[in-house]
DRENDO-1510 file (C-alpha; in Angstrom, 1 decimal, always signed):
<recs>
REC; n; res; u; v; w
REC; 1; UNK; -67.0; -5.7; -35.0 .
REC; 2; UNK; -69.1; -5.4; -31.8 .
REC; 3; UNK; -67.3; -7.4; -29.3 .
REC; 4; UNK; -70.5; -8.4; -27.4 .
REC; 5; UNK; -71.9; -10.2; -30.4 .
REC; 6; UNK; -68.8; -12.4; -30.6 .
REC; 7; UNK; -69.0; -13.0; -26.8 .
REC; 8; UNK; -72.6; -13.9; -27.0 .
REC; 9; UNK; -71.8; -16.5; -29.6 .
REC; 10; UNK; -69.0; -18.2; -27.4 .
REC; 11; UNK; -70.5; -17.7; -23.9 .
REC; 12; UNK; -73.5; -19.4; -24.7 .
REC; 13; UNK; -71.4; -22.5; -25.3 .
REC; 14; UNK; -69.5; -21.9; -22.2 .
REC; 15; UNK; -72.6; -21.6; -20.3 .
REC; 16; UNK; -73.6; -25.2; -21.6 .
REC; 17; UNK; -70.3; -26.6; -20.3 .
REC; 18; UNK; -70.8; -25.0; -17.0 .
REC; 19; UNK; -74.3; -26.8; -16.6 .
REC; 20; UNK; -72.5; -29.9; -17.7 .
REC; 21; UNK; -69.9; -29.7; -15.1 .
REC; 22; UNK; -72.6; -29.0; -12.6 .
REC; 23; UNK; -74.3; -31.9; -13.4 .
REC; 24; UNK; -71.5; -34.2; -13.2 .
REC; 25; UNK; -70.9; -32.9; -9.7 .
REC; 26; UNK; -74.5; -34.3; -8.9 .
REC; 27; UNK; -74.1; -37.6; -10.0 .
REC; 28; UNK; -72.2; -37.9; -13.2 .
REC; 29; UNK; -69.2; -40.2; -14.0 .
REC; 30; UNK; -66.2; -39.5; -11.9 .
REC; 31; UNK; -63.2; -39.4; -14.0 .
REC; 32; UNK; -61.1; -41.1; -11.2 .
REC; 33; UNK; -63.0; -44.5; -11.8 .
REC; 34; UNK; -61.3; -45.3; -14.9 .
REC; 35; UNK; -57.8; -45.8; -13.1 .
REC; 36; UNK; -59.3; -48.4; -10.7 .
REC; 37; UNK; -60.7; -50.5; -13.5 .
REC; 38; UNK; -58.1; -52.4; -15.4 .
REC; 39; UNK; -58.8; -54.0; -19.0 .
REC; 40; UNK; -56.3; -56.7; -19.5 .
REC; 41; UNK; -53.7; -55.1; -17.4 .
REC; 42; UNK; -54.1; -51.7; -19.2 .
REC; 43; UNK; -55.4; -48.5; -17.6 .
REC; 44; UNK; -58.6; -47.4; -19.5 .
REC; 45; UNK; -58.6; -43.6; -20.4 .
REC; 46; UNK; -61.5; -41.7; -22.3 .
REC; 47; UNK; -60.3; -39.2; -24.9 .
REC; 48; UNK; -62.2; -36.5; -26.3 .
REC; 49; UNK; -60.9; -35.3; -29.8 .
REC; 50; UNK; -62.3; -31.9; -31.1 .
REC; 51; UNK; -62.8; -32.8; -34.9 .
REC; 52; UNK; -66.1; -33.8; -36.7 .
REC; 53; UNK; -64.2; -36.6; -38.4 .
REC; 54; UNK; -60.7; -38.1; -39.1 .
REC; 55; UNK; -58.3; -36.8; -41.7 .
REC; 56; UNK; -54.6; -36.7; -42.4 .
REC; 57; UNK; -54.2; -33.6; -40.0 .
REC; 58; UNK; -55.0; -36.2; -37.3 .
REC; 59; UNK; -52.6; -39.1; -38.5 .
REC; 60; UNK; -50.5; -38.5; -35.5 .
REC; 61; UNK; -53.6; -39.7; -33.4 .
REC; 62; UNK; -54.0; -42.8; -35.6 .
REC; 63; UNK; -50.4; -43.7; -35.4 .
REC; 64; UNK; -50.4; -43.8; -31.6 .
REC; 65; UNK; -53.1; -46.4; -31.7 .
REC; 66; UNK; -52.1; -48.2; -34.8 .
REC; 67; UNK; -48.5; -48.9; -34.0 .
REC; 68; UNK; -49.1; -49.9; -30.3 .
REC; 69; UNK; -47.7; -46.9; -28.5 .
REC; 70; UNK; -50.5; -46.5; -26.2 .
REC; 71; UNK; -50.3; -50.4; -25.2 .
REC; 72; UNK; -46.7; -49.7; -24.8 .
REC; 73; UNK; -47.5; -47.2; -22.0 .
REC; 74; UNK; -49.9; -49.4; -20.3 .
REC; 75; UNK; -53.1; -47.5; -21.5 .
REC; 76; UNK; -56.1; -48.5; -23.3 .
REC; 77; UNK; -57.5; -45.4; -24.9 .
REC; 78; UNK; -61.2; -44.9; -26.3 .
REC; 79; UNK; -61.4; -42.1; -28.6 .
REC; 80; UNK; -64.5; -40.2; -29.5 .
REC; 81; UNK; -64.8; -37.3; -31.7 .
REC; 82; UNK; -67.0; -34.0; -31.1 .
REC; 83; UNK; -67.6; -31.5; -33.7 .
REC; 84; UNK; -65.9; -28.5; -31.9 .
REC; 85; UNK; -63.5; -27.6; -28.9 .
REC; 86; UNK; -66.7; -26.4; -27.0 .
REC; 87; UNK; -68.0; -29.8; -26.9 .
REC; 88; UNK; -64.6; -31.6; -26.2 .
REC; 89; UNK; -64.2; -29.4; -23.3 .
REC; 90; UNK; -67.7; -30.2; -21.9 .
REC; 91; UNK; -67.0; -33.7; -22.0 .
REC; 92; UNK; -64.0; -33.3; -19.9 .
REC; 93; UNK; -65.4; -30.8; -17.4 .
REC; 94; UNK; -68.4; -33.2; -17.2 .
REC; 95; UNK; -66.3; -36.1; -16.5 .
REC; 96; UNK; -67.5; -37.6; -19.7 .
REC; 97; UNK; -63.6; -37.8; -20.6 .
REC; 98; UNK; -60.5; -37.9; -19.0 .
REC; 99; UNK; -58.9; -35.5; -21.2 .
REC; 100; UNK; -59.4; -33.9; -24.5 .
REC; 101; UNK; -57.6; -32.4; -27.6 .
REC; 102; UNK; -58.8; -28.6; -28.0 .
REC; 103; UNK; -58.0; -25.2; -29.2 .
REC; 104; UNK; -57.3; -22.4; -26.7 .
REC; 105; UNK; -60.6; -20.8; -26.7 .
REC; 106; UNK; -63.0; -22.9; -24.3 .
REC; 107; UNK; -60.5; -23.3; -21.4 .
REC; 108; UNK; -59.7; -19.8; -21.7 .
REC; 109; UNK; -63.0; -18.6; -21.7 .
REC; 110; UNK; -64.2; -21.1; -19.1 .
REC; 111; UNK; -61.6; -20.0; -16.7 .
REC; 112; UNK; -64.0; -17.5; -15.2 .
REC; 113; UNK; -66.9; -19.8; -15.5 .
REC; 114; UNK; -65.6; -22.3; -13.1 .
REC; 115; UNK; -64.7; -25.0; -15.5 .
REC; 116; UNK; -61.3; -25.5; -14.0 .
REC; 117; UNK; -59.8; -26.9; -17.0 .
REC; 118; UNK; -56.0; -26.7; -17.8 .
REC; 119; UNK; -53.6; -27.7; -20.4 .
REC; 120; UNK; -50.6; -30.2; -19.7 .
REC; 121; UNK; -49.4; -30.6; -23.3 .
REC; 122; UNK; -49.1; -28.8; -26.5 .
REC; 123; UNK; -50.5; -30.4; -29.7 .
REC; 124; UNK; -50.8; -27.2; -32.0 .
REC; 125; UNK; -47.8; -25.0; -31.2 .
REC; 126; UNK; -48.9; -22.3; -33.6 .
REC; 127; UNK; -52.2; -20.4; -33.9 .
REC; 128; UNK; -54.0; -22.4; -36.6 .
REC; 129; UNK; -56.7; -19.9; -37.7 .
REC; 130; UNK; -56.0; -17.3; -40.5 .
REC; 131; UNK; -57.2; -15.3; -43.2 .
REC; 132; UNK; -56.6; -16.2; -46.7 .
REC; 133; UNK; -57.8; -15.2; -50.2 .
REC; 134; UNK; -57.6; -17.0; -53.8 .
REC; 135; UNK; -54.6; -16.1; -55.9 .
REC; 136; UNK; -55.0; -12.8; -57.8 .
REC; 137; UNK; -57.5; -11.4; -55.6 .
REC; 138; UNK; -58.0; -7.6; -55.2 .
REC; 139; UNK; -57.8; -8.0; -51.7 .
REC; 140; UNK; -54.4; -7.1; -50.3 .
REC; 141; UNK; -55.1; -6.7; -46.6 .
REC; 142; UNK; -57.7; -6.8; -43.9 .
REC; 143; UNK; -59.0; -3.3; -44.7 .
REC; 144; UNK; -59.8; -4.5; -48.4 .
REC; 145; UNK; -62.4; -6.9; -46.9 .
REC; 146; UNK; -65.0; -4.2; -46.5 .
REC; 147; UNK; -68.0; -5.3; -48.5 .
REC; 148; UNK; -66.6; -8.8; -49.1 .
REC; 149; UNK; -68.0; -12.2; -48.4 .
REC; 150; UNK; -65.7; -14.3; -46.1 .
REC; 151; UNK; -66.3; -18.1; -46.3 .
REC; 152; UNK; -66.2; -20.1; -42.7 .
REC; 153; UNK; -66.9; -23.7; -41.8 .
REC; 154; UNK; -70.1; -22.3; -39.9 .
REC; 155; UNK; -71.1; -18.8; -38.5 .
REC; 156; UNK; -70.5; -19.8; -34.8 .
REC; 157; UNK; -67.1; -21.3; -35.4 .
REC; 158; UNK; -63.7; -20.4; -34.1 .
REC; 159; UNK; -62.8; -19.4; -37.5 .
REC; 160; UNK; -65.6; -17.0; -37.7 .
REC; 161; UNK; -64.9; -15.7; -34.3 .
REC; 162; UNK; -61.4; -15.2; -35.4 .
REC; 163; UNK; -62.6; -13.2; -38.5 .
REC; 164; UNK; -64.4; -10.9; -36.5 .
REC; 165; UNK; -61.8; -10.2; -33.9 .
REC; 166; UNK; -59.2; -9.5; -36.7 .
REC; 167; UNK; -61.8; -7.1; -38.3 .
REC; 168; UNK; -62.1; -5.2; -34.9 .
REC; 169; UNK; -58.4; -4.9; -34.2 .
REC; 170; UNK; -58.1; -3.4; -37.8 .
REC; 171; UNK; -60.8; -0.9; -37.3 .
REC; 172; UNK; -63.4; -2.6; -38.8 .
REC; 173; UNK; -67.2; -3.7; -37.8 .
REC; 174; UNK; -68.4; -7.3; -38.3 .
REC; 175; UNK; -71.1; -5.6; -40.5 .
REC; 176; UNK; -68.3; -4.5; -43.1 .
REC; 177; UNK; -68.4; -8.1; -44.4 .
REC; 178; UNK; -70.8; -10.9; -44.6 .
REC; 179; UNK; -69.9; -14.3; -43.0 .
REC; 180; UNK; -71.0; -17.3; -45.4 .
REC; 181; UNK; -71.0; -20.7; -44.1 .
REC; 182; UNK; -69.4; -23.1; -46.7 .
REC; 183; UNK; -69.0; -26.3; -44.8 .
REC; 184; UNK; -66.2; -28.7; -45.4 .
REC; 185; UNK; -65.1; -31.2; -48.1 .
REC; 186; UNK; -66.8; -30.7; -51.6 .
REC; 187; UNK; -69.2; -28.2; -50.6 .
REC; 188; UNK; -66.2; -25.9; -49.3 .
REC; 189; UNK; -64.4; -26.4; -52.7 .
REC; 190; UNK; -67.1; -25.6; -54.8 .
REC; 191; UNK; -67.9; -22.3; -52.8 .
REC; 192; UNK; -64.4; -21.3; -53.4 .
REC; 193; UNK; -64.1; -22.3; -57.0 .
REC; 194; UNK; -67.3; -21.0; -57.8 .
REC; 195; UNK; -66.5; -17.6; -56.6 .
REC; 196; UNK; -69.3; -17.5; -53.8 .
REC; 197; UNK; -66.8; -16.1; -51.3 .
REC; 198; UNK; -64.0; -13.5; -51.7 .
REC; 199; UNK; -61.6; -14.7; -48.7 .
REC; 200; UNK; -61.6; -17.5; -46.2 .
REC; 201; UNK; -61.4; -17.9; -42.4 .
REC; 202; UNK; -60.5; -21.4; -42.0 .
REC; 203; UNK; -57.5; -23.4; -40.1 .
REC; 204; UNK; -54.2; -24.7; -41.3 .
REC; 205; UNK; -55.2; -28.2; -42.4 .
REC; 206; UNK; -58.4; -27.1; -44.1 .
REC; 207; UNK; -56.3; -24.8; -46.2 .
REC; 208; UNK; -54.0; -27.8; -47.2 .
REC; 209; UNK; -57.2; -29.5; -48.1 .
REC; 210; UNK; -58.1; -26.5; -50.3 .
REC; 211; UNK; -54.7; -26.4; -52.0 .
REC; 212; UNK; -54.9; -30.0; -52.6 .
REC; 213; UNK; -58.1; -29.5; -54.7 .
REC; 214; UNK; -56.1; -27.1; -56.8 .
REC; 215; UNK; -56.8; -23.7; -55.5 .
REC; 216; UNK; -54.0; -21.4; -54.8 .
REC; 217; UNK; -54.4; -19.1; -51.8 .
REC; 218; UNK; -52.5; -16.1; -50.4 .
REC; 219; UNK; -52.7; -15.1; -46.7 .
REC; 220; UNK; -53.8; -12.1; -45.2 .
REC; 221; UNK; -51.5; -11.1; -42.2 .
REC; 222; UNK; -52.9; -11.0; -38.8 .
REC; 223; UNK; -50.0; -9.7; -36.6 .
REC; 224; UNK; -51.9; -10.2; -33.4 .
REC; 225; UNK; -51.7; -13.7; -33.6 .
REC; 226; UNK; -48.3; -14.1; -35.1 .
REC; 227; UNK; -46.4; -16.7; -32.9 .
REC; 228; UNK; -49.5; -17.4; -30.8 .
REC; 229; UNK; -50.0; -20.7; -29.1 .
REC; 230; UNK; -52.9; -22.8; -30.7 .
REC; 231; UNK; -54.0; -25.4; -28.3 .
REC; 232; UNK; -53.3; -28.8; -27.0 .
REC; 233; UNK; -54.4; -31.7; -24.5 .
REC; 234; UNK; -56.2; -30.4; -21.5 .
REC; 235; UNK; -57.8; -32.0; -18.5 .
REC; 236; UNK; -59.2; -30.9; -15.2 .
REC; 237; UNK; -57.3; -29.4; -12.4 .
REC; 238; UNK; -58.1; -32.5; -10.2 .
REC; 239; UNK; -56.9; -34.8; -13.0 .
REC; 240; UNK; -53.4; -32.8; -13.1 .
REC; 241; UNK; -52.7; -34.2; -9.6 .
REC; 242; UNK; -55.0; -37.2; -9.6 .
REC; 243; UNK; -54.1; -38.7; -12.8 .
REC; 244; UNK; -50.4; -37.2; -13.3 .
REC; 245; UNK; -48.9; -40.6; -14.2 .
REC; 246; UNK; -51.5; -41.6; -16.7 .
REC; 247; UNK; -51.5; -38.2; -18.4 .
REC; 248; UNK; -47.5; -38.4; -18.6 .
REC; 249; UNK; -47.9; -41.7; -20.1 .
REC; 250; UNK; -50.5; -40.6; -22.6 .
REC; 251; UNK; -48.4; -37.9; -23.4 .
REC; 252; UNK; -45.4; -40.1; -24.3 .
REC; 253; UNK; -47.3; -42.3; -26.4 .
REC; 254; UNK; -48.4; -39.5; -28.4 .
REC; 255; UNK; -44.9; -37.8; -28.8 .
REC; 256; UNK; -43.8; -41.3; -30.0 .
REC; 257; UNK; -46.3; -40.9; -32.6 .
REC; 258; UNK; -45.3; -37.6; -33.5 .
REC; 259; UNK; -41.6; -38.9; -34.1 .
REC; 260; UNK; -42.7; -41.7; -36.0 .
REC; 261; UNK; -45.0; -39.9; -38.4 .
REC; 262; UNK; -42.2; -37.2; -38.9 .
REC; 263; UNK; -39.8; -40.2; -39.6 .
REC; 264; UNK; -42.1; -41.8; -41.9 .
REC; 265; UNK; -45.2; -39.8; -43.1 .
REC; 266; UNK; -46.3; -42.4; -45.6 .
REC; 267; UNK; -46.4; -45.0; -43.1 .
REC; 268; UNK; -48.5; -42.6; -40.9 .
REC; 269; UNK; -51.1; -41.9; -43.7 .
REC; 270; UNK; -51.4; -45.9; -44.2 .
REC; 271; UNK; -51.9; -46.3; -40.5 .
REC; 272; UNK; -54.9; -43.7; -40.7 .
REC; 273; UNK; -56.1; -45.4; -43.6 .
REC; 274; UNK; -55.9; -48.8; -41.8 .
REC; 275; UNK; -58.0; -47.6; -38.9 .
REC; 276; UNK; -60.2; -45.0; -40.6 .
REC; 277; UNK; -60.7; -46.3; -44.5 .
REC; 278; UNK; -63.2; -43.4; -45.2 .
REC; 279; UNK; -60.1; -41.1; -45.0 .
REC; 280; UNK; -58.7; -42.7; -48.1 .
REC; 281; UNK; -61.1; -41.2; -50.5 .
REC; 282; UNK; -61.7; -41.9; -54.1 .
REC; 283; UNK; -58.4; -40.4; -55.6 .
REC; 284; UNK; -56.0; -42.7; -57.3 .
REC; 285; UNK; -53.7; -44.2; -54.5 .
REC; 286; UNK; -50.4; -42.1; -55.4 .
REC; 287; UNK; -52.4; -38.7; -55.3 .
REC; 288; UNK; -54.4; -39.7; -52.2 .
REC; 289; UNK; -51.0; -40.6; -50.5 .
REC; 290; UNK; -49.4; -37.3; -51.6 .
REC; 291; UNK; -52.1; -35.3; -50.7 .
REC; 292; UNK; -52.5; -36.8; -47.1 .
REC; 293; UNK; -48.9; -36.1; -46.6 .
REC; 294; UNK; -49.2; -32.6; -47.3 .
REC; 295; UNK; -51.9; -32.1; -44.9 .
REC; 296; UNK; -49.8; -34.2; -42.2 .
REC; 297; UNK; -47.0; -32.1; -42.7 .
REC; 298; UNK; -48.8; -29.0; -41.9 .
REC; 299; UNK; -49.4; -30.7; -38.4 .
REC; 300; UNK; -46.1; -31.8; -37.9 .
REC; 301; UNK; -44.5; -28.1; -38.8 .
REC; 302; UNK; -43.1; -26.7; -35.6 .
REC; 303; UNK; -43.2; -29.5; -33.2 .
REC; 304; UNK; -39.7; -29.0; -31.8 .
REC; 305; UNK; -38.2; -32.3; -33.1 .
REC; 306; UNK; -34.6; -31.2; -32.8 .
REC; 307; UNK; -34.5; -30.5; -29.1 .
REC; 308; UNK; -36.8; -33.3; -27.8 .
REC; 309; UNK; -39.2; -30.7; -26.1 .
REC; 310; UNK; -42.4; -32.3; -27.7 .
REC; 311; UNK; -45.4; -31.2; -25.9 .
REC; 312; UNK; -44.0; -28.3; -24.1 .
REC; 313; UNK; -46.0; -25.3; -24.1 .
REC; 314; UNK; -44.2; -21.8; -24.4 .
REC; 315; UNK; -45.5; -19.2; -22.0 .
REC; 316; UNK; -45.0; -16.2; -24.2 .
REC; 317; UNK; -46.8; -17.9; -27.1 .
REC; 318; UNK; -49.8; -18.6; -24.7 .
REC; 319; UNK; -50.0; -15.3; -23.5 .
REC; 320; UNK; -50.3; -13.9; -27.0 .
REC; 321; UNK; -53.0; -16.1; -27.7 .
REC; 322; UNK; -54.9; -14.8; -24.4 .
REC; 323; UNK; -54.2; -11.1; -25.4 .
REC; 324; UNK; -55.9; -11.8; -28.7 .
REC; 325; UNK; -59.0; -13.4; -26.9 .
REC; 326; UNK; -58.9; -10.5; -24.4 .
REC; 327; UNK; -58.7; -7.8; -27.4 .
REC; 328; UNK; -62.2; -9.2; -28.3 .
REC; 329; UNK; -63.8; -9.1; -24.9 .
REC; 330; UNK; -64.0; -12.6; -24.9 .
REC; 331; UNK; -61.8; -13.1; -21.6 .
REC; 332; UNK; -60.5; -10.9; -18.9 .
REC; 333; UNK; -56.8; -10.8; -18.8 .
REC; 334; UNK; -55.0; -13.4; -16.4 .
REC; 335; UNK; -51.8; -15.2; -16.1 .
REC; 336; UNK; -51.4; -17.8; -18.6 .
REC; 337; UNK; -50.2; -20.3; -16.0 .
REC; 338; UNK; -53.6; -20.0; -14.5 .
REC; 339; UNK; -54.8; -22.5; -17.3 .
REC; 340; UNK; -51.8; -24.6; -18.1 .
REC; 341; UNK; -48.7; -26.6; -16.8 .
REC; 342; UNK; -45.6; -27.2; -18.7 .
REC; 343; UNK; -44.3; -29.7; -15.9 .
REC; 344; UNK; -44.7; -32.8; -17.9 .
REC; 345; UNK; -42.9; -32.4; -21.3 .
REC; 346; UNK; -39.6; -34.1; -20.1 .
REC; 347; UNK; -41.6; -37.2; -18.9 .
REC; 348; UNK; -43.2; -37.1; -22.7 .
REC; 349; UNK; -39.8; -37.4; -24.2 .
REC; 350; UNK; -38.4; -39.9; -21.9 .
REC; 351; UNK; -38.0; -42.6; -24.7 .
REC; 352; UNK; -35.4; -43.4; -27.4 .
REC; 353; UNK; -36.3; -41.1; -30.3 .
REC; 354; UNK; -33.7; -43.2; -32.3 .
REC; 355; UNK; -35.4; -46.3; -31.8 .
REC; 356; UNK; -38.8; -45.1; -32.7 .
REC; 357; UNK; -37.3; -43.4; -36.0 .
REC; 358; UNK; -35.7; -46.8; -36.8 .
REC; 359; UNK; -39.0; -48.4; -36.2 .
REC; 360; UNK; -40.7; -45.9; -38.6 .
REC; 361; UNK; -38.0; -46.2; -41.3 .
REC; 362; UNK; -38.6; -50.0; -41.4 .
REC; 363; UNK; -42.5; -49.6; -41.8 .
REC; 364; UNK; -44.0; -50.8; -44.5 .
</recs>
């Protein structure tokens, strides 16, 4: 792989972030203004979520609204979806959102571009991208991918950048493979079942959706991202101080939803269906529910439920993510603490986990 090409793919998007941030400084909305305007005694919060659509992988973010956890924390949250982490970061940097949910790339890459974004809570404690192949494939290692076709959601996606970087780190060039955009949903499944691709470069819940469609997959290990951090909630450096109380309340509301979803995944999926009926699909209810729970459980894995450290960020894991990006020439090495703080997770967990569990267990 030629790192400059990967850098070009991502740096163009980051340049757009910087333009947006500059424009906001010249008359865009001020993110502090939300705290001064109350709605029914609740503090308005604008939240940018990096996902093209709602699905069971984001059921926790439906639970927090459906179960009234935002309101319990005195917040009125407006959630807007954006197709990529870059676009979600753009909204936060430009003042169009108070905070956003995004993977690690745009904040890390934007650090030297003056975006001044930082994470304050974990959501994906593990790196979510990986390479996988259909069961029975002759591909047993990354080296075996030479001459093969790799399915990605889009050629400029984070999954595609991950694939290019993984090949480079294993002595290959991006020209050794062909990246094939296969989209999502039925288009994605048909491409896989029809043999249009030999391998996949997607993310965890997408793989579970593929498995739900009856496709058996085998991972190809990428040691450089083993135990790396995936991403979480980010805001501007200014907001870390000016909106600390709001951020802590937001984080606490989300962690209540994590505990609720862990205790009763079925209720969490039904909350998702209630707020976003399109996620129900056309399958019989029992299968739709079982499939949704499987996807949700992927997201719940590894969230630290036993020691009540939900939302905490591990510095070593964060550093491994930065090392991976640096190896592709996407960033220069810098201390992980430059773009995150781990000072709020105790406030996030300052509630009765037991009471939320009881509430979840009694939910219909």
